[in-house]
MISE-652952 format. One record per atom (N, C-alpha, C): atom name; residue in one letter; x, y, z. Coordinates in pm, 1 decimal. Each point is the difference from the previous one (the first is absolute). Example, Ala and Ser with C-alpha at 12.3 -4.5 7.8 and 13.67 -1.06 7.14 Angstrom:
! MISE-652952
<r><atome>N</atome><residu>a</residu><u>1319.0</u><v>-569.0</v><w>780.0</w></r>
<r><atome>CA</atome><residu>a</residu><u>-89.0</u><v>119.0</v><w>0.0</w></r>
<r><atome>C</atome><residu>a</residu><u>90.0</u><v>120.0</v><w>0.0</w></r>
<r><atome>N</atome><residu>s</residu><u>-35.0</u><v>105.0</v><w>-72.0</w></r>
<r><atome>CA</atome><residu>s</residu><u>82.0</u><v>119.0</v><w>6.0</w></r>
<r><atome>C</atome><residu>s</residu><u>-77.0</u><v>109.0</v><w>73.0</w></r>
END
This chain:
! MISE-652952
<r><atome>N</atome><residu>x</residu><u>-1221.1</u><v>462.9</v><w>-814.2</w></r>
<r><atome>CA</atome><residu>x</residu><u>-3.6</u><v>-23.5</v><w>144.5</w></r>
<r><atome>C</atome><residu>x</residu><u>47.2</u><v>144.5</v><w>51.6</w></r>
<r><atome>N</atome><residu>x</residu><u>-41.7</u><v>20.9</v><w>113.7</w></r>
<r><atome>CA</atome><residu>x</residu><u>19.9</u><v>105.6</v><w>87.7</w></r>
<r><atome>C</atome><residu>x</residu><u>77.8</u><v>-42.7</v><w>107.1</w></r>
<r><atome>N</atome><residu>x</residu><u>128.5</u><v>85.3</v><w>-21.9</w></r>
<r><atome>CA</atome><residu>x</residu><u>118.0</u><v>-36.8</v><w>107.4</w></r>
<r><atome>C</atome><residu>x</residu><u>46.3</u><v>137.7</v><w>93.7</w></r>
<r><atome>N</atome><residu>x</residu><u>-36.6</u><v>18.6</v><w>96.3</w></r>
<r><atome>CA</atome><residu>x</residu><u>23.1</u><v>76.0</v><w>89.6</w></r>
<r><atome>C</atome><residu>x</residu><u>140.3</u><v>13.9</v><w>90.7</w></r>
<r><atome>N</atome><residu>x</residu><u>130.2</u><v>28.2</v><w>-55.7</w></r>
<r><atome>CA</atome><residu>x</residu><u>109.1</u><v>-0.8</v><w>40.5</w></r>
<r><atome>C</atome><residu>x</residu><u>21.0</u><v>150.4</v><w>101.7</w></r>
<r><atome>N</atome><residu>x</residu><u>46.6</u><v>-64.4</v><w>115.2</w></r>
<r><atome>CA</atome><residu>x</residu><u>34.7</u><v>84.3</v><w>97.8</w></r>
<r><atome>C</atome><residu>x</residu><u>144.7</u><v>8.5</v><w>49.1</w></r>
<r><atome>N</atome><residu>x</residu><u>83.4</u><v>116.3</v><w>13.2</w></r>
<r><atome>CA</atome><residu>x</residu><u>89.2</u><v>0.9</v><w>9.2</w></r>
<r><atome>C</atome><residu>x</residu><u>39.2</u><v>11.6</v><w>161.9</w></r>
<r><atome>N</atome><residu>x</residu><u>75.8</u><v>-94.0</v><w>45.0</w></r>
<r><atome>CA</atome><residu>x</residu><u>55.6</u><v>3.9</v><w>168.2</w></r>
<r><atome>C</atome><residu>x</residu><u>77.3</u><v>87.7</v><w>40.6</w></r>
<r><atome>N</atome><residu>x</residu><u>-6.6</u><v>75.3</v><w>102.4</w></r>
<r><atome>CA</atome><residu>x</residu><u>129.1</u><v>100.1</v><w>15.7</w></r>
<r><atome>C</atome><residu>x</residu><u>126.1</u><v>-84.8</v><w>55.5</w></r>
<r><atome>N</atome><residu>x</residu><u>83.0</u><v>97.7</v><w>-46.5</w></r>
<r><atome>CA</atome><residu>x</residu><u>141.1</u><v>-50.8</v><w>56.2</w></r>
<r><atome>C</atome><residu>x</residu><u>10.7</u><v>-36.9</v><w>141.9</w></r>
<r><atome>N</atome><residu>x</residu><u>-7.6</u><v>90.1</v><w>76.2</w></r>
<r><atome>CA</atome><residu>x</residu><u>-19.7</u><v>-42.9</v><w>152.8</w></r>
<r><atome>C</atome><residu>x</residu><u>-93.1</u><v>-114.2</v><w>52.8</w></r>
<r><atome>N</atome><residu>x</residu><u>-76.8</u><v>-55.0</v><w>-68.0</w></r>
<r><atome>CA</atome><residu>x</residu><u>-52.6</u><v>-119.3</v><w>1.5</w></r>
<r><atome>C</atome><residu>x</residu><u>43.3</u><v>-115.6</v><w>-90.1</w></r>
<r><atome>N</atome><residu>x</residu><u>133.4</u><v>21.0</v><w>-52.6</w></r>
<r><atome>CA</atome><residu>x</residu><u>18.6</u><v>-140.8</v><w>-79.8</w></r>
<r><atome>C</atome><residu>x</residu><u>9.3</u><v>44.5</v><w>-151.2</w></r>
<r><atome>N</atome><residu>x</residu><u>-72.1</u><v>90.0</v><w>-60.7</w></r>
<r><atome>CA</atome><residu>x</residu><u>-22.0</u><v>-8.4</v><w>-131.5</w></r>
<r><atome>C</atome><residu>x</residu><u>-61.8</u><v>-81.7</v><w>-50.4</w></r>
<r><atome>N</atome><residu>x</residu><u>-26.1</u><v>-24.6</v><w>-148.0</w></r>
<r><atome>CA</atome><residu>x</residu><u>-60.6</u><v>-82.9</v><w>-64.1</w></r>
<r><atome>C</atome><residu>x</residu><u>-144.1</u><v>32.9</v><w>-61.6</w></r>
<r><atome>N</atome><residu>x</residu><u>-72.3</u><v>-72.6</v><w>-0.8</w></r>
<r><atome>CA</atome><residu>x</residu><u>-136.4</u><v>29.3</v><w>-73.6</w></r>
<r><atome>C</atome><residu>x</residu><u>-97.3</u><v>-103.2</v><w>37.9</w></r>
<r><atome>N</atome><residu>x</residu><u>-111.2</u><v>19.2</v><w>-7.2</w></r>
<r><atome>CA</atome><residu>x</residu><u>-90.3</u><v>-72.8</v><w>32.7</w></r>
<r><atome>C</atome><residu>x</residu><u>-98.9</u><v>35.9</v><w>-103.1</w></r>
<r><atome>N</atome><residu>x</residu><u>-51.3</u><v>-112.6</v><w>-60.6</w></r>
<r><atome>CA</atome><residu>x</residu><u>-100.9</u><v>-2.1</v><w>-102.5</w></r>
<r><atome>C</atome><residu>x</residu><u>-136.6</u><v>-98.4</v><w>15.9</w></r>
<r><atome>N</atome><residu>x</residu><u>-140.4</u><v>95.1</v><w>-23.8</w></r>
<r><atome>CA</atome><residu>x</residu><u>-81.2</u><v>-88.5</v><w>-7.3</w></r>
<r><atome>C</atome><residu>x</residu><u>-74.8</u><v>-35.1</v><w>-79.2</w></r>
<r><atome>N</atome><residu>x</residu><u>-64.2</u><v>-70.9</v><w>-59.2</w></r>
<r><atome>CA</atome><residu>x</residu><u>-88.7</u><v>-10.6</v><w>-91.5</w></r>
<r><atome>C</atome><residu>x</residu><u>-131.0</u><v>-100.2</v><w>39.7</w></r>
<r><atome>N</atome><residu>x</residu><u>-84.3</u><v>-5.7</v><w>-91.4</w></r>
<r><atome>CA</atome><residu>x</residu><u>-156.7</u><v>-57.3</v><w>69.6</w></r>
<r><atome>C</atome><residu>x</residu><u>6.5</u><v>-106.9</v><w>57.3</w></r>
<r><atome>N</atome><residu>x</residu><u>77.9</u><v>-86.1</v><w>-22.0</w></r>
<r><atome>CA</atome><residu>x</residu><u>17.0</u><v>-155.6</v><w>29.6</w></r>
<r><atome>C</atome><residu>x</residu><u>100.0</u><v>-38.1</v><w>72.3</w></r>
<r><atome>N</atome><residu>x</residu><u>104.7</u><v>83.4</v><w>54.2</w></r>
<r><atome>CA</atome><residu>x</residu><u>89.2</u><v>-17.1</v><w>93.3</w></r>
<r><atome>C</atome><residu>x</residu><u>107.0</u><v>157.3</v><w>-4.0</w></r>
<r><atome>N</atome><residu>x</residu><u>131.2</u><v>-65.4</v><w>-5.6</w></r>
<r><atome>CA</atome><residu>x</residu><u>106.5</u><v>102.5</v><w>69.0</w></r>
<r><atome>C</atome><residu>x</residu><u>158.0</u><v>-49.8</v><w>-20.2</w></r>
<r><atome>N</atome><residu>x</residu><u>59.9</u><v>92.9</v><w>-34.0</w></r>
<r><atome>CA</atome><residu>x</residu><u>155.8</u><v>-25.0</v><w>35.3</w></r>
<r><atome>C</atome><residu>x</residu><u>63.0</u><v>106.4</v><w>29.8</w></r>
<r><atome>N</atome><residu>x</residu><u>99.0</u><v>-49.8</v><w>80.1</w></r>
<r><atome>CA</atome><residu>x</residu><u>81.2</u><v>78.3</v><w>90.6</w></r>
<r><atome>C</atome><residu>x</residu><u>155.4</u><v>-13.6</v><w>-42.9</w></r>
<r><atome>N</atome><residu>x</residu><u>61.7</u><v>123.8</v><w>-39.3</w></r>
<r><atome>CA</atome><residu>x</residu><u>145.1</u><v>-24.6</v><w>-60.9</w></r>
<r><atome>C</atome><residu>x</residu><u>90.8</u><v>112.3</v><w>105.2</w></r>
<r><atome>N</atome><residu>x</residu><u>136.1</u><v>-46.2</v><w>0.0</w></r>
<r><atome>CA</atome><residu>x</residu><u>72.4</u><v>78.4</v><w>83.0</w></r>
<r><atome>C</atome><residu>x</residu><u>139.2</u><v>4.2</v><w>-79.1</w></r>
<r><atome>N</atome><residu>x</residu><u>34.3</u><v>89.9</v><w>57.6</w></r>
<r><atome>CA</atome><residu>x</residu><u>157.5</u><v>24.7</v><w>-79.5</w></r>
<r><atome>C</atome><residu>x</residu><u>109.3</u><v>-42.8</v><w>15.1</w></r>
<r><atome>N</atome><residu>x</residu><u>110.6</u><v>-34.7</v><w>-56.5</w></r>
<r><atome>CA</atome><residu>x</residu><u>90.8</u><v>-77.8</v><w>7.0</w></r>
<r><atome>C</atome><residu>x</residu><u>132.3</u><v>122.0</v><w>-19.1</w></r>
<r><atome>N</atome><residu>x</residu><u>96.3</u><v>-62.2</v><w>-6.1</w></r>
<r><atome>CA</atome><residu>x</residu><u>132.9</u><v>72.4</v><w>-3.6</w></r>
<r><atome>C</atome><residu>x</residu><u>49.4</u><v>47.9</v><w>-167.6</w></r>
<r><atome>N</atome><residu>x</residu><u>-116.8</u><v>-74.1</v><w>-79.4</w></r>
<r><atome>CA</atome><residu>x</residu><u>28.9</u><v>33.9</v><w>-118.1</w></r>
<r><atome>C</atome><residu>x</residu><u>-108.8</u><v>76.2</v><w>-20.2</w></r>
<r><atome>N</atome><residu>x</residu><u>11.9</u><v>122.0</v><w>-114.5</w></r>
<r><atome>CA</atome><residu>x</residu><u>-88.2</u><v>113.5</v><w>-13.8</w></r>
<r><atome>C</atome><residu>x</residu><u>-150.6</u><v>-32.0</v><w>-86.6</w></r>
<r><atome>N</atome><residu>x</residu><u>52.0</u><v>-125.7</v><w>-66.3</w></r>
<r><atome>CA</atome><residu>x</residu><u>-108.3</u><v>-18.7</v><w>-103.8</w></r>
<r><atome>C</atome><residu>x</residu><u>-57.1</u><v>-139.7</v><w>20.6</w></r>
<r><atome>N</atome><residu>x</residu><u>65.1</u><v>-34.6</v><w>127.4</w></r>
<r><atome>CA</atome><residu>x</residu><u>-85.0</u><v>-151.1</v><w>38.1</w></r>
<r><atome>C</atome><residu>x</residu><u>-91.7</u><v>8.5</v><w>109.3</w></r>
<r><atome>N</atome><residu>x</residu><u>-120.9</u><v>-22.4</v><w>24.1</w></r>
<r><atome>CA</atome><residu>x</residu><u>-81.6</u><v>-25.7</v><w>131.9</w></r>
<r><atome>C</atome><residu>x</residu><u>-50.5</u><v>-114.6</v><w>24.7</w></r>
<r><atome>N</atome><residu>x</residu><u>14.8</u><v>-52.0</v><w>142.7</w></r>
<r><atome>CA</atome><residu>x</residu><u>-67.3</u><v>-120.0</v><w>-3.9</w></r>
<r><atome>C</atome><residu>x</residu><u>-111.9</u><v>-20.0</v><w>40.9</w></r>
<r><atome>N</atome><residu>x</residu><u>-86.9</u><v>-112.0</v><w>-38.8</w></r>
<r><atome>CA</atome><residu>x</residu><u>-150.2</u><v>-12.7</v><w>41.0</w></r>
<r><atome>C</atome><residu>x</residu><u>22.9</u><v>-80.6</v><w>112.7</w></r>
<r><atome>N</atome><residu>x</residu><u>-34.1</u><v>74.8</v><w>98.1</w></r>
<r><atome>CA</atome><residu>x</residu><u>-54.9</u><v>-52.2</v><w>121.7</w></r>
<r><atome>C</atome><residu>x</residu><u>-101.7</u><v>-85.2</v><w>36.5</w></r>
<r><atome>N</atome><residu>x</residu><u>-112.9</u><v>43.9</v><w>-75.1</w></r>
<r><atome>CA</atome><residu>x</residu><u>-129.5</u><v>-63.8</v><w>-16.2</w></r>
<r><atome>C</atome><residu>x</residu><u>-85.5</u><v>4.6</v><w>-129.9</w></r>
<r><atome>N</atome><residu>x</residu><u>-73.6</u><v>-95.9</v><w>-51.3</w></r>
<r><atome>CA</atome><residu>x</residu><u>-75.3</u><v>8.6</v><w>-97.9</w></r>
<r><atome>C</atome><residu>x</residu><u>-95.2</u><v>-80.7</v><w>32.3</w></r>
<r><atome>N</atome><residu>x</residu><u>-111.0</u><v>93.9</v><w>-13.3</w></r>
<r><atome>CA</atome><residu>x</residu><u>-116.3</u><v>-102.8</v><w>46.4</w></r>
<r><atome>C</atome><residu>x</residu><u>-98.6</u><v>-2.0</v><w>-89.5</w></r>
<r><atome>N</atome><residu>x</residu><u>-63.7</u><v>-116.4</v><w>-68.7</w></r>
<r><atome>CA</atome><residu>x</residu><u>-160.5</u><v>22.3</v><w>-53.3</w></r>
<r><atome>C</atome><residu>x</residu><u>-79.8</u><v>-43.1</v><w>53.9</w></r>
<r><atome>N</atome><residu>x</residu><u>-85.4</u><v>49.3</v><w>77.7</w></r>
<r><atome>CA</atome><residu>x</residu><u>-87.9</u><v>-10.6</v><w>150.4</w></r>
<r><atome>C</atome><residu>x</residu><u>-112.6</u><v>-86.1</v><w>-87.4</w></r>
<r><atome>N</atome><residu>x</residu><u>-59.9</u><v>6.1</v><w>-115.2</w></r>
<r><atome>CA</atome><residu>x</residu><u>-136.8</u><v>-75.1</v><w>-51.7</w></r>
<r><atome>C</atome><residu>x</residu><u>57.7</u><v>-101.0</v><w>-72.4</w></r>
<r><atome>N</atome><residu>x</residu><u>-25.7</u><v>-124.7</v><w>82.8</w></r>
<r><atome>CA</atome><residu>x</residu><u>75.9</u><v>-125.6</v><w>-63.5</w></r>
<r><atome>C</atome><residu>x</residu><u>-76.6</u><v>-38.7</v><w>-131.2</w></r>
<r><atome>N</atome><residu>x</residu><u>-78.3</u><v>52.6</v><w>-83.9</w></r>
<r><atome>CA</atome><residu>x</residu><u>-54.2</u><v>-31.4</v><w>-123.9</w></r>
<r><atome>C</atome><residu>x</residu><u>58.5</u><v>63.0</v><w>-102.4</w></r>
<r><atome>N</atome><residu>x</residu><u>95.2</u><v>146.5</v><w>68.1</w></r>
<r><atome>CA</atome><residu>x</residu><u>47.8</u><v>51.4</v><w>-115.5</w></r>
<r><atome>C</atome><residu>x</residu><u>197.7</u><v>-51.3</v><w>14.9</w></r>
<r><atome>N</atome><residu>x</residu><u>1.6</u><v>-73.3</v><w>76.3</w></r>
<r><atome>CA</atome><residu>x</residu><u>150.2</u><v>-67.6</v><w>2.7</w></r>
<r><atome>C</atome><residu>x</residu><u>-30.9</u><v>-120.0</v><w>-85.8</w></r>
<r><atome>N</atome><residu>x</residu><u>152.1</u><v>7.6</v><w>-94.8</w></r>
<r><atome>CA</atome><residu>x</residu><u>12.9</u><v>-89.7</v><w>-125.1</w></r>
<r><atome>C</atome><residu>x</residu><u>-79.2</u><v>87.6</v><w>-113.8</w></r>
<r><atome>N</atome><residu>x</residu><u>-20.2</u><v>171.4</v><w>-7.6</w></r>
<r><atome>CA</atome><residu>x</residu><u>-71.7</u><v>22.0</v><w>-124.0</w></r>
<r><atome>C</atome><residu>x</residu><u>96.9</u><v>107.7</v><w>-23.7</w></r>
<r><atome>N</atome><residu>x</residu><u>105.5</u><v>-14.8</v><w>5.6</w></r>
<r><atome>CA</atome><residu>x</residu><u>104.0</u><v>128.1</v><w>-31.0</w></r>
<r><atome>C</atome><residu>x</residu><u>17.5</u><v>145.0</v><w>82.5</w></r>
<r><atome>N</atome><residu>x</residu><u>-79.2</u><v>9.8</v><w>87.0</w></r>
<r><atome>CA</atome><residu>x</residu><u>-0.5</u><v>133.0</v><w>71.9</w></r>
<r><atome>C</atome><residu>x</residu><u>139.0</u><v>-7.7</v><w>55.2</w></r>
<r><atome>N</atome><residu>x</residu><u>46.4</u><v>-86.7</v><w>49.6</w></r>
<r><atome>CA</atome><residu>x</residu><u>142.4</u><v>42.7</v><w>72.2</w></r>
<r><atome>C</atome><residu>x</residu><u>97.5</u><v>36.1</v><w>-90.9</w></r>
<r><atome>N</atome><residu>x</residu><u>-9.6</u><v>-20.9</v><w>-124.5</w></r>
<r><atome>CA</atome><residu>x</residu><u>91.5</u><v>5.6</v><w>-107.9</w></r>
<r><atome>C</atome><residu>x</residu><u>-55.9</u><v>175.1</v><w>-47.7</w></r>
<r><atome>N</atome><residu>x</residu><u>-101.4</u><v>2.9</v><w>30.3</w></r>
<r><atome>CA</atome><residu>x</residu><u>-97.9</u><v>136.9</v><w>-39.8</w></r>
<r><atome>C</atome><residu>x</residu><u>109.7</u><v>107.3</v><w>50.1</w></r>
<r><atome>N</atome><residu>x</residu><u>-39.0</u><v>-45.5</v><w>160.9</w></r>
<r><atome>CA</atome><residu>x</residu><u>52.9</u><v>93.4</v><w>103.9</w></r>
<r><atome>C</atome><residu>x</residu><u>125.1</u><v>32.4</v><w>-22.7</w></r>
<r><atome>N</atome><residu>x</residu><u>137.1</u><v>-92.3</v><w>-33.0</w></r>
<r><atome>CA</atome><residu>x</residu><u>138.9</u><v>-10.4</v><w>18.4</w></r>
<r><atome>C</atome><residu>x</residu><u>-24.1</u><v>124.9</v><w>-124.2</w></r>
<r><atome>N</atome><residu>x</residu><u>-34.7</u><v>-29.6</v><w>-89.6</w></r>
<r><atome>CA</atome><residu>x</residu><u>32.0</u><v>76.5</v><w>-132.8</w></r>
<r><atome>C</atome><residu>x</residu><u>-52.7</u><v>152.7</v><w>17.7</w></r>
<r><atome>N</atome><residu>x</residu><u>-109.5</u><v>13.8</v><w>80.8</w></r>
<r><atome>CA</atome><residu>x</residu><u>-53.7</u><v>124.8</v><w>8.1</w></r>
<r><atome>C</atome><residu>x</residu><u>115.2</u><v>72.4</v><w>125.1</w></r>
<r><atome>N</atome><residu>x</residu><u>50.3</u><v>-58.0</v><w>69.4</w></r>
<r><atome>CA</atome><residu>x</residu><u>66.9</u><v>48.1</v><w>146.5</w></r>
<r><atome>C</atome><residu>x</residu><u>114.1</u><v>23.3</v><w>-49.4</w></r>
<r><atome>N</atome><residu>x</residu><u>84.1</u><v>-72.7</v><w>-114.9</w></r>
<r><atome>CA</atome><residu>x</residu><u>134.3</u><v>39.0</v><w>-78.8</w></r>
<r><atome>C</atome><residu>x</residu><u>-45.3</u><v>84.9</v><w>-81.3</w></r>
<r><atome>N</atome><residu>x</residu><u>-107.6</u><v>37.7</v><w>-88.4</w></r>
<r><atome>CA</atome><residu>x</residu><u>7.8</u><v>127.7</v><w>-87.3</w></r>
<r><atome>C</atome><residu>x</residu><u>-81.0</u><v>128.3</v><w>88.1</w></r>
<r><atome>N</atome><residu>x</residu><u>-63.1</u><v>-16.5</v><w>85.9</w></r>
<r><atome>CA</atome><residu>x</residu><u>-16.7</u><v>119.4</v><w>97.6</w></r>
<r><atome>C</atome><residu>x</residu><u>133.0</u><v>57.7</v><w>56.0</w></r>
<r><atome>N</atome><residu>x</residu><u>107.0</u><v>-74.3</v><w>61.1</w></r>
<r><atome>CA</atome><residu>x</residu><u>108.2</u><v>19.6</v><w>47.5</w></r>
<r><atome>C</atome><residu>x</residu><u>126.5</u><v>28.9</v><w>-87.0</w></r>
<r><atome>N</atome><residu>x</residu><u>-44.4</u><v>32.0</v><w>-136.1</w></r>
<r><atome>CA</atome><residu>x</residu><u>105.7</u><v>3.6</v><w>-85.0</w></r>
<r><atome>C</atome><residu>x</residu><u>103.1</u><v>-121.2</v><w>-35.7</w></r>
<r><atome>N</atome><residu>x</residu><u>-72.4</u><v>-115.1</v><w>-23.1</w></r>
<r><atome>CA</atome><residu>x</residu><u>111.6</u><v>-90.4</v><w>-36.7</w></r>
<r><atome>C</atome><residu>x</residu><u>41.5</u><v>-78.4</v><w>112.9</w></r>
<r><atome>N</atome><residu>x</residu><u>5.3</u><v>44.6</v><w>116.5</w></r>
<r><atome>CA</atome><residu>x</residu><u>72.8</u><v>-32.7</v><w>122.5</w></r>
<r><atome>C</atome><residu>x</residu><u>-7.4</u><v>-197.1</v><w>-14.8</w></r>
<r><atome>N</atome><residu>x</residu><u>97.0</u><v>-94.7</v><w>10.2</w></r>
<r><atome>CA</atome><residu>x</residu><u>1.0</u><v>-97.5</v><w>17.3</w></r>
<r><atome>C</atome><residu>x</residu><u>-41.1</u><v>-66.7</v><w>158.4</w></r>
<r><atome>N</atome><residu>x</residu><u>-77.9</u><v>-86.4</v><w>1.6</w></r>
<r><atome>CA</atome><residu>x</residu><u>-74.1</u><v>-66.9</v><w>128.2</w></r>
<r><atome>C</atome><residu>x</residu><u>57.9</u><v>-141.3</v><w>7.0</w></r>
<r><atome>N</atome><residu>x</residu><u>51.5</u><v>-16.9</v><w>139.1</w></r>
<r><atome>CA</atome><residu>x</residu><u>37.8</u><v>-111.1</v><w>20.1</w></r>
<r><atome>C</atome><residu>x</residu><u>-52.6</u><v>-72.7</v><w>109.9</w></r>
<r><atome>N</atome><residu>x</residu><u>-77.9</u><v>-93.7</v><w>6.0</w></r>
<r><atome>CA</atome><residu>x</residu><u>-71.2</u><v>-64.9</v><w>115.0</w></r>
<r><atome>C</atome><residu>x</residu><u>109.7</u><v>-24.7</v><w>134.4</w></r>
<r><atome>N</atome><residu>x</residu><u>-49.7</u><v>33.5</v><w>107.3</w></r>
<r><atome>CA</atome><residu>x</residu><u>82.1</u><v>-9.9</v><w>121.3</w></r>
<r><atome>C</atome><residu>x</residu><u>-1.6</u><v>-141.4</v><w>48.1</w></r>
<r><atome>N</atome><residu>x</residu><u>-85.0</u><v>-66.0</v><w>25.7</w></r>
<r><atome>CA</atome><residu>x</residu><u>-42.7</u><v>-146.5</v><w>53.9</w></r>
<r><atome>C</atome><residu>x</residu><u>-95.4</u><v>-49.2</v><w>-112.5</w></r>
<r><atome>N</atome><residu>x</residu><u>10.4</u><v>-142.4</v><w>-12.2</w></r>
<r><atome>CA</atome><residu>x</residu><u>-73.8</u><v>-59.6</v><w>-80.9</w></r>
<r><atome>C</atome><residu>x</residu><u>-72.2</u><v>-133.9</v><w>50.6</w></r>
<r><atome>N</atome><residu>x</residu><u>-76.5</u><v>-19.9</v><w>27.7</w></r>
<r><atome>CA</atome><residu>x</residu><u>-50.7</u><v>-127.4</v><w>38.9</w></r>
<r><atome>C</atome><residu>x</residu><u>18.1</u><v>-89.1</v><w>-111.2</w></r>
<r><atome>N</atome><residu>x</residu><u>-3.5</u><v>-108.6</v><w>41.9</w></r>
<r><atome>CA</atome><residu>x</residu><u>35.7</u><v>-120.8</v><w>-101.5</w></r>
<r><atome>C</atome><residu>x</residu><u>-112.1</u><v>-27.1</v><w>-115.2</w></r>
<r><atome>N</atome><residu>x</residu><u>-121.1</u><v>30.5</v><w>71.1</w></r>
<r><atome>CA</atome><residu>x</residu><u>-114.3</u><v>-7.6</v><w>-89.7</w></r>
<r><atome>C</atome><residu>x</residu><u>-14.8</u><v>92.7</v><w>-87.6</w></r>
<r><atome>N</atome><residu>x</residu><u>64.7</u><v>93.0</v><w>8.6</w></r>
<r><atome>CA</atome><residu>x</residu><u>-41.4</u><v>127.7</v><w>-72.5</w></r>
<r><atome>C</atome><residu>x</residu><u>122.8</u><v>24.7</v><w>-128.3</w></r>
<r><atome>N</atome><residu>x</residu><u>112.8</u><v>-87.0</v><w>25.4</w></r>
<r><atome>CA</atome><residu>x</residu><u>130.5</u><v>-30.7</v><w>-110.8</w></r>
<r><atome>C</atome><residu>x</residu><u>-21.1</u><v>14.0</v><w>-122.9</w></r>
<r><atome>N</atome><residu>x</residu><u>-122.1</u><v>-97.7</v><w>-62.6</w></r>
<r><atome>CA</atome><residu>x</residu><u>-8.9</u><v>14.4</v><w>-120.9</w></r>
<r><atome>C</atome><residu>x</residu><u>-68.3</u><v>141.9</v><w>-56.9</w></r>
<r><atome>N</atome><residu>x</residu><u>-65.0</u><v>85.2</v><w>89.0</w></r>
<r><atome>CA</atome><residu>x</residu><u>-47.6</u><v>103.2</v><w>-43.2</w></r>
<r><atome>C</atome><residu>x</residu><u>92.6</u><v>94.8</v><w>-7.7</w></r>
<r><atome>N</atome><residu>x</residu><u>117.4</u><v>30.3</v><w>71.9</w></r>
<r><atome>CA</atome><residu>x</residu><u>113.9</u><v>79.1</v><w>-12.2</w></r>
<r><atome>C</atome><residu>x</residu><u>101.0</u><v>-25.4</v><w>-87.0</w></r>
<r><atome>N</atome><residu>x</residu><u>-13.8</u><v>-123.6</v><w>-23.4</w></r>
<r><atome>CA</atome><residu>x</residu><u>138.7</u><v>-71.7</v><w>-130.5</w></r>
<r><atome>C</atome><residu>x</residu><u>-67.8</u><v>43.2</v><w>-106.7</w></r>
<r><atome>N</atome><residu>x</residu><u>-166.2</u><v>0.4</v><w>-24.9</w></r>
<r><atome>CA</atome><residu>x</residu><u>-64.6</u><v>59.6</v><w>-149.4</w></r>
<r><atome>C</atome><residu>x</residu><u>-13.7</u><v>153.6</v><w>5.7</w></r>
<r><atome>N</atome><residu>x</residu><u>19.5</u><v>77.6</v><w>76.3</w></r>
<r><atome>CA</atome><residu>x</residu><u>30.1</u><v>131.1</v><w>52.1</w></r>
<r><atome>C</atome><residu>x</residu><u>128.6</u><v>40.3</v><w>-44.0</w></r>
<r><atome>N</atome><residu>x</residu><u>100.3</u><v>-88.8</v><w>40.6</w></r>
<r><atome>CA</atome><residu>x</residu><u>143.1</u><v>30.8</v><w>-48.7</w></r>
<r><atome>C</atome><residu>x</residu><u>11.1</u><v>-11.2</v><w>-149.7</w></r>
<r><atome>N</atome><residu>x</residu><u>-78.9</u><v>-113.9</v><w>-53.1</w></r>
<r><atome>CA</atome><residu>x</residu><u>36.0</u><v>-66.6</v><w>-122.4</w></r>
<r><atome>C</atome><residu>x</residu><u>-20.3</u><v>132.5</v><w>-67.8</w></r>
<r><atome>N</atome><residu>x</residu><u>-145.6</u><v>68.5</v><w>6.4</w></r>
<r><atome>CA</atome><residu>x</residu><u>-65.5</u><v>116.5</v><w>-66.8</w></r>
<r><atome>C</atome><residu>x</residu><u>48.5</u><v>120.7</v><w>46.1</w></r>
<r><atome>N</atome><residu>x</residu><u>114.1</u><v>8.9</v><w>73.4</w></r>
<r><atome>CA</atome><residu>x</residu><u>52.7</u><v>105.6</v><w>7.4</w></r>
<r><atome>C</atome><residu>x</residu><u>-33.0</u><v>121.8</v><w>78.2</w></r>
<r><atome>N</atome><residu>x</residu><u>-48.6</u><v>-41.0</v><w>109.2</w></r>
<r><atome>CA</atome><residu>x</residu><u>-98.8</u><v>62.5</v><w>110.4</w></r>
<r><atome>C</atome><residu>x</residu><u>34.5</u><v>-40.2</v><w>143.2</w></r>
<r><atome>N</atome><residu>x</residu><u>129.6</u><v>-21.4</v><w>22.9</w></r>
<r><atome>CA</atome><residu>x</residu><u>80.6</u><v>-20.7</v><w>117.3</w></r>
<r><atome>C</atome><residu>x</residu><u>132.8</u><v>-71.7</v><w>-39.2</w></r>
<r><atome>N</atome><residu>x</residu><u>45.0</u><v>32.6</v><w>120.1</w></r>
<r><atome>CA</atome><residu>x</residu><u>147.1</u><v>-58.6</v><w>28.1</w></r>
<r><atome>C</atome><residu>x</residu><u>2.0</u><v>-134.2</v><w>122.9</w></r>
<r><atome>N</atome><residu>x</residu><u>7.7</u><v>-95.3</v><w>-17.0</w></r>
<r><atome>CA</atome><residu>x</residu><u>35.8</u><v>-113.0</v><w>116.8</w></r>
<r><atome>C</atome><residu>x</residu><u>110.9</u><v>23.5</v><w>62.0</w></r>
<r><atome>N</atome><residu>x</residu><u>-12.9</u><v>-1.5</v><w>116.3</w></r>
<r><atome>CA</atome><residu>x</residu><u>101.9</u><v>7.6</v><w>129.5</w></r>
<r><atome>C</atome><residu>x</residu><u>123.5</u><v>-115.1</v><w>-33.1</w></r>
END
């Protein structure tokens, strides 16, 4: 997977945008240096949903950013099973 990660300047709030072929993820800094909040994660291609792509994105983002921990900022009820699975696999921490 090709993941294009772009840092956002501190004057614009900091964080990162990452784009991949079928979606995007937006991350913002927290008060904790090694923790980023996931503000948005989208797999736009509906045929690619439930294929493991979201998990691959989380792994690649964390590795690309030196093992930073990821925490979803807000979770829709229907997405909670995905986030619980990602937490069990050590890819995020839940609020």
